[in-house]
N, C-alpha and C positions, 0 to 999 in steps of 0.2 A: 759452550755452556749458555744456557738461557735460564732466566729466573723470573718467577712471578711473585710479586710482593703484594700483600693485602694489608692495608693499614686501617685499623679500627680506632674510632674515637671512644672516649669513656662511655660505657653502656649506661642507659638509664636504669637498668636492672642488672647490676653486676653479677649477683649470685645466679640468676637465671641464665645470663649469657655464658658464664663459666661452665655451668652444668651442661648446657646444650652444646656449646662449642667443643668441649673436650669429650663428651660422651656420644655425640651424634655427628657433628660436622667433621671433626678430625678423622674418625674412622672412615667416612665417605672419601675424604681427600686421600687417605692412604691406599685406596683402591684404584687411583688414577693410573692408567697405563703410562709407561715410560718415566714415571716419577723416580728420581735418583736419590732424593733426600728432601727433608722438610724440617724447618725449624720454626718455633714460635718464640717471640721475644716480647717481654713487657717493656713498655717505654717508661724509663725512670725520670727522664728529663728531656725536654725539647726546647730548642732555641729558635728564634726568628719566626714564631708562629703563635697565634692565639688559640689554635685548635687544641682541645683537650685529648691529646694522643694517649692511647691506652695500650695497644697491642699491635704487633705486626707479624705476619706469617711470611715465610720465605720458602718457596717451592723450587726445587732444582731439577732441570732437565738437561740432557746432553746437548740439545740444539733447539733453535726456534721451531723447526718442523715438528719435532716430537712434542714440544709444548702445545703447538696448535692442534696436533692430532689428539693429544690427551684431552684438551678442552672440548673438542668436537665429538669425542667418544660418548657412549651412553653414560659412563661413569662421570665424565666431565660435565655433561649436561645435568646430571643429578646433583653434583656439587654446586654448580652455578644456580640451579633452582633452589637449593637449600639455603642460599643466602637470604631468600625471602623469609624463611623461617627465623633466621637470626634477626631480622628487622624488628621483630616485636620487642627486642631487648635494646635496640639502638635508636638514636634520634635521626641519624642519616646513614646512607649506605657507605660501606667501606670504600676507600680509594684503592684501585687496582692498577699496578704498573707492571709492564713486562720489560725486562732489560737483558742485555747480553753480557 
């Protein structure tokens, strides 16, 4: 199993972020090849950080190779490029982590 986590801080425009994220960005993510599952979680509380954590997304793939292939696919490139569109609602880019 390989997972990709995307961690967002509190948006400067929460309503705009929510609309764009759920109506545009998530449908693009759902088209990723090899995607086995995805979850979005709201951060209710965070410890040991001063970051205003807001939301994190968790994408599931069978293995690191399929995750890499998904990100390098045309659909993956579209998702990654769409993060620039999300930036109009955010003060800084999301943190992205890949784990096994």
